[in-house]
C-alpha positions as CSV (number, residue, x, y, z in Angstrom):
1,M,-99.3,22.0,8.0
2,D,-98.2,25.4,6.9
3,D,-95.8,26.0,4.0
4,A,-92.7,26.4,6.1
5,A,-93.3,23.1,7.8
6,I,-93.7,21.3,4.5
7,K,-90.4,22.9,3.3
8,I,-88.6,21.8,6.4
9,E,-89.9,18.2,6.0
10,Q,-88.7,18.2,2.4
11,L,-85.3,19.5,3.4
12,K,-85.0,16.7,6.0
13,K,-85.7,14.1,3.3
14,W,-83.2,15.6,0.9
15,R,-80.4,16.2,3.5
16,S,-80.7,13.0,5.5
17,S,-78.4,10.1,4.7
18,R,-80.1,7.3,2.9
19,K,-80.0,3.8,4.2
20,R,-77.6,1.7,2.2
21,D,-78.9,-1.5,0.8
22,L,-76.7,-4.2,2.3
23,R,-78.4,-7.3,0.9
24,I,-76.1,-9.8,-0.7
25,D,-78.1,-10.1,-3.9
26,T,-77.7,-6.4,-4.6
27,A,-74.0,-6.5,-4.1
28,M,-73.7,-9.6,-6.3
29,N,-75.7,-8.0,-9.1
30,V,-73.4,-4.9,-9.0
31,F,-70.3,-7.2,-9.0
32,C,-71.7,-9.3,-11.9
33,R,-72.5,-6.2,-14.0
34,S,-68.9,-4.9,-13.6
35,L,-67.5,-8.4,-14.4
36,K,-69.6,-8.6,-17.6
37,K,-68.4,-5.1,-18.7
38,T,-64.7,-6.0,-18.1
39,N,-65.1,-9.4,-19.6
40,K,-66.8,-7.9,-22.7
41,Q,-63.9,-5.4,-23.1
42,L,-61.3,-8.2,-22.7
43,V,-63.1,-10.4,-25.3
44,Q,-63.0,-7.5,-27.8
45,I,-59.4,-6.8,-27.1
46,Q,-58.6,-10.5,-27.4
47,E,-60.3,-10.8,-30.8
48,A,-58.4,-7.8,-32.1
49,W,-55.2,-9.2,-30.6
50,N,-55.7,-12.5,-32.4
51,E,-56.1,-10.6,-35.7
52,L,-53.1,-8.2,-35.3
53,V,-50.5,-10.4,-33.6
54,P,-48.6,-13.0,-35.8
55,H,-49.8,-16.5,-35.3
56,Q,-46.5,-17.7,-33.9
57,Y,-47.3,-15.7,-30.7
58,H,-50.9,-16.8,-30.1
59,A,-49.9,-19.7,-27.8
60,V,-47.1,-17.9,-26.0
61,A,-48.4,-14.4,-25.5
62,I,-51.9,-14.3,-24.0
63,P,-53.9,-11.2,-22.8
64,I,-55.2,-12.2,-19.4
65,A,-56.6,-9.0,-17.8
66,F,-57.8,-5.5,-18.6
67,R,-58.1,-3.0,-15.7
68,G,-57.9,0.7,-15.7
69,G,-56.9,1.0,-19.4
70,I,-54.0,-1.4,-18.9
71,L,-53.9,-4.7,-20.8
72,D,-51.8,-7.4,-19.0
73,V,-50.2,-9.9,-21.4
74,V,-48.5,-13.0,-20.1
75,V,-45.7,-14.5,-22.1
76,D,-43.7,-17.7,-21.7
77,G,-40.2,-16.3,-21.6
78,S,-37.9,-13.2,-22.1
79,P,-37.4,-13.8,-25.9
80,T,-41.1,-13.7,-26.4
81,A,-41.4,-10.6,-24.1
82,Y,-38.8,-8.9,-26.2
83,Q,-40.6,-9.7,-29.5
84,V,-44.0,-8.6,-28.1
85,N,-42.5,-5.4,-26.8
86,R,-41.1,-4.8,-30.3
87,L,-44.6,-5.3,-31.7
88,I,-46.0,-2.8,-29.2
89,R,-43.3,-0.2,-30.1
90,S,-44.0,-0.7,-33.8
91,G,-47.6,0.3,-33.5
92,L,-49.6,-2.6,-32.0
93,L,-51.0,-0.4,-29.2
94,R,-52.2,2.1,-31.7
95,Q,-53.9,-0.5,-33.8
96,L,-55.6,-2.1,-30.8
97,Q,-56.8,1.3,-29.7
98,Q,-58.4,1.9,-33.2
99,R,-60.1,-1.6,-33.2
100,C,-61.5,-1.5,-29.6
101,P,-64.0,1.0,-28.3
102,C,-62.6,0.7,-24.8
103,T,-60.0,3.0,-23.4
104,L,-56.6,1.2,-23.8
105,R,-53.7,3.3,-22.6
106,Q,-50.9,0.7,-22.1
107,I,-49.9,-2.9,-22.7
108,R,-48.0,-4.5,-19.8
109,V,-46.0,-7.6,-20.7
110,R,-45.2,-10.1,-17.9
111,I,-43.2,-13.3,-18.0
112,E,-45.0,-16.2,-16.5
113,R,-43.0,-18.1,-14.0
């Protein structure tokens, strides 16, 4: 093969679309890796939460999810939501950001119904 033909074959390899791996085990491995990363971040946040939040709120204000830099906290009622929001405004978010290596942008408080 001459030099031009070799280059054309290389271009065909580089430019062609690759076959996607559609096996279930590959998809499950990717999913498990993303779960481990999110779970690890949530565990780190939860440990810092337990240290920074007063003990009276540990049973009634629980971090349940961390997605896209937003921490979801479930509380048992509106009085607790008000108190947790006061803690957030008084610097809880900043303290959590300093303690955790993950990107924490916001804390969202929801009332469990």
